[in-house]
Backbone as CSV, one residue per row, in Angstrom:
resi,resn,N_x,N_y,N_z,CA_x,CA_y,CA_z,C_x,C_y,C_z
1,UNK,0.852,-1.179,0.000,0.000,0.000,0.000,0.899,1.244,0.000
2,UNK,0.527,2.265,-0.741,1.376,3.455,-0.780,1.122,4.343,0.441
3,UNK,2.029,5.281,0.673,1.991,6.115,1.877,0.720,6.967,1.961
4,UNK,0.274,7.502,0.836,-0.934,8.332,0.838,-2.145,7.498,1.256
5,UNK,-2.249,6.320,0.699,-3.371,5.436,1.021,-3.318,4.999,2.491
6,UNK,-2.113,4.715,2.994,-1.960,4.349,4.403,-2.443,5.480,5.300
7,UNK,-2.042,6.720,4.979,-2.452,7.857,5.794,-3.957,8.103,5.671
8,UNK,-4.521,7.963,4.483,-5.973,8.118,4.311,-6.732,7.106,5.178
9,UNK,-6.270,5.863,5.185,-6.913,4.837,6.010,-6.751,5.137,7.501
10,UNK,-5.554,5.566,7.896,-5.310,5.891,9.300,-6.177,7.075,9.736
11,UNK,-6.296,8.082,8.885,-7.103,9.269,9.202,-8.572,8.903,9.386
12,UNK,-9.093,8.026,8.538,-10.483,7.573,8.686,-10.676,6.882,10.034
13,UNK,-9.742,6.024,10.380,-9.802,5.316,11.662,-9.746,6.311,12.824
14,UNK,-8.827,7.276,12.744,-8.692,8.263,13.817,-9.940,9.130,13.968
15,UNK,-10.523,9.533,12.857,-11.744,10.345,12.927,-12.825,9.618,13.710
16,UNK,-12.979,8.338,13.466,-13.976,7.539,14.174,-13.635,7.435,15.668
17,UNK,-12.380,7.169,15.978,-11.952,7.051,17.376,-12.210,8.353,18.128
18,UNK,-11.793,9.470,17.547,-11.964,10.762,18.215,-13.441,11.112,18.365
19,UNK,-14.218,10.827,17.341,-15.662,11.080,17.402,-16.289,10.257,18.531
20,UNK,-15.919,8.987,18.613,-16.457,8.111,19.661,-16.065,8.593,21.064
21,UNK,-14.896,9.216,21.172,-14.431,9.720,22.464,-14.963,11.129,22.757
22,UNK,-15.667,11.723,21.781,-16.224,13.055,21.976,-15.200,14.176,21.884
23,UNK,-14.055,13.903,21.280,-13.012,14.926,21.134,-13.238,15.626,19.803
24,UNK,-13.695,16.873,19.875,-14.039,17.631,18.674,-13.384,19.012,18.637
25,UNK,-12.510,19.254,19.604,-11.840,20.548,19.720,-10.344,20.332,19.876
26,UNK,-9.586,21.380,19.637,-8.140,21.320,19.820,-7.847,20.896,21.258
27,UNK,-7.004,19.913,21.401,-6.685,19.398,22.723,-5.624,20.229,23.445
28,UNK,-4.821,20.981,22.725,-3.703,21.700,23.346,-4.122,23.014,24.001
29,UNK,-4.947,23.773,23.314,-5.401,25.085,23.798,-4.244,26.009,24.194
30,UNK,-3.215,26.039,23.364,-2.065,26.922,23.572,-2.449,28.346,23.176
31,UNK,-1.675,29.345,23.581,-1.976,30.713,23.162,-2.101,30.805,21.640
32,UNK,-3.139,31.479,21.178,-3.401,31.607,19.749,-4.213,30.465,19.173
33,UNK,-4.712,29.584,20.022,-5.476,28.408,19.598,-6.737,28.822,18.841
34,UNK,-7.064,28.067,17.806,-8.281,28.308,17.022,-9.446,27.455,17.517
35,UNK,-9.271,26.721,18.564,-10.270,25.907,19.260,-10.858,24.798,18.392
36,UNK,-11.733,25.138,17.446,-12.369,24.087,16.639,-12.275,24.351,15.133
37,UNK,-11.360,25.184,14.729,-11.159,25.469,13.307,-9.857,24.838,12.823
38,UNK,-9.867,24.330,11.611,-8.680,23.783,10.955,-7.982,22.746,11.835
39,UNK,-8.730,21.722,12.235,-8.181,20.673,13.090,-7.469,19.598,12.259
40,UNK,-6.404,19.070,12.825,-5.673,17.980,12.174,-5.035,17.108,13.255
41,UNK,-4.541,15.965,12.838,-3.930,15.041,13.781,-2.429,15.282,13.844
42,UNK,-1.943,15.532,15.035,-0.506,15.682,15.262,0.002,14.362,15.822
43,UNK,1.104,13.897,15.301,1.696,12.637,15.747,2.809,12.886,16.755
44,UNK,2.984,11.927,17.642,4.027,12.009,18.660,5.401,12.109,17.998
45,UNK,5.598,11.325,16.961,6.839,11.373,16.190,6.495,11.949,14.813
46,UNK,7.486,12.283,14.052,7.224,12.723,12.688,6.498,11.611,11.951
47,UNK,5.514,11.963,11.150,4.689,10.956,10.486,5.524,9.970,9.666
48,UNK,6.596,10.433,9.072,7.433,9.564,8.242,7.972,8.383,9.048
49,UNK,8.175,8.564,10.359,8.712,7.500,11.201,7.718,6.359,11.394
50,UNK,6.465,6.584,11.092,5.447,5.561,11.286,5.326,4.604,10.108
51,UNK,5.956,4.894,9.005,5.783,4.041,7.840,6.405,2.663,8.018
52,UNK,7.338,2.537,8.956,7.857,1.197,9.246,6.912,0.448,10.186
53,UNK,5.997,1.183,10.820,4.996,0.594,11.718,3.637,1.241,11.423
54,UNK,3.046,0.924,10.270,1.804,1.600,9.862,0.645,1.420,10.842
55,UNK,0.668,0.369,11.655,-0.396,0.182,12.642,-0.414,1.304,13.681
56,UNK,0.722,1.962,13.893,0.790,3.075,14.842,0.336,4.398,14.232
57,UNK,0.332,4.480,12.917,-0.058,5.711,12.226,-1.469,6.140,12.615
58,UNK,-2.366,5.184,12.804,-3.748,5.480,13.160,-4.057,5.206,14.617
59,UNK,-3.058,5.297,15.472,-3.229,5.009,16.891,-3.615,6.261,17.675
60,UNK,-4.648,6.145,18.492,-5.061,7.243,19.366,-3.917,7.665,20.285
61,UNK,-3.183,6.701,20.815,-2.091,6.990,21.744,-0.941,7.741,21.086
62,UNK,-0.854,7.691,19.785,0.233,8.334,19.051,-0.162,9.668,18.447
63,UNK,-1.394,10.123,18.694,-1.883,11.346,18.064,-2.598,12.265,19.043
64,UNK,-2.681,13.522,18.658,-3.505,14.528,19.328,-4.290,15.253,18.243
65,UNK,-5.482,15.710,18.561,-6.263,16.518,17.633,-5.965,17.980,17.955
66,UNK,-5.373,18.679,16.996,-4.929,20.058,17.223,-5.340,20.970,16.079
67,UNK,-5.521,22.250,16.404,-5.724,23.258,15.366,-4.360,23.554,14.725
68,UNK,-4.369,24.233,13.621,-3.130,24.509,12.883,-2.110,25.281,13.732
69,UNK,-2.477,26.385,14.429,-1.460,27.094,15.219,-0.820,26.208,16.303
70,UNK,-1.620,25.407,17.002,-1.069,24.532,18.036,-0.224,23.423,17.415
71,UNK,-0.670,22.881,16.294,0.085,21.835,15.595,1.447,22.372,15.177
72,UNK,1.482,23.584,14.665,2.751,24.173,14.224,3.701,24.372,15.404
73,UNK,3.162,24.735,16.561,4.015,24.901,17.743,4.636,23.575,18.153
74,UNK,3.889,22.498,18.096,4.423,21.179,18.437,5.440,20.715,17.406
75,UNK,5.197,21.054,16.169,6.058,20.608,15.072,7.517,20.974,15.304
76,UNK,7.752,22.098,15.951,9.114,22.597,16.123,9.597,22.580,17.573
77,UNK,8.890,21.884,18.441,9.256,21.895,19.852,9.071,20.499,20.452
78,UNK,10.147,19.746,20.483,10.092,18.361,20.960,9.688,18.302,22.436
79,UNK,10.170,19.228,23.246,9.822,19.236,24.668,8.328,19.495,24.870
80,UNK,7.765,20.428,24.125,6.333,20.707,24.220,5.535,19.489,23.763
81,UNK,5.988,18.841,22.704,5.323,17.638,22.215,5.298,16.570,23.300
82,UNK,6.440,16.311,23.909,6.528,15.299,24.971,5.639,15.673,26.152
83,UNK,5.636,16.932,26.533,4.814,17.398,27.651,3.326,17.172,27.383
84,UNK,2.857,17.603,26.205,1.436,17.467,25.889,1.004,16.008,25.799
85,UNK,1.846,15.165,25.235,1.481,13.755,25.171,1.437,13.134,26.560
86,UNK,2.316,13.535,27.428,2.272,13.021,28.817,1.005,13.485,29.521
87,UNK,0.596,14.727,29.268,-0.604,15.278,29.909,-1.892,14.697,29.335
88,UNK,-1.929,14.499,28.031,-3.181,14.150,27.356,-3.326,12.673,26.987
89,UNK,-2.247,11.935,26.996,-2.327,10.505,26.651,-1.694,9.672,27.742
C-alpha cells in the first residue's frame, strides 16, 4: 500500500476514534489556539517515522487533535510535544 493510502486509512480510523471519544476541539489550547477550526492530527513522532509501523499511524495513543497554530508549535518543539502527550495521553 502506498503512503498516501496508508495515511488516508489511518485518518479515517482516527476520525472515528476521536468522534467516539467526543473529542471535537483542539486538545492543546495553547496561546493563539483556534479551538475548533482547521483541526488535524498531530503525531508524537514525525509521520514519516510511522511508515515502518503503519499500525501506529492510526493510533489514538500516538496522536492529538490540534488546530493549525497549536500543531505548528508542536512541530518545532520536541519538549512541548513530549509534555502534551504526557498530559493528554
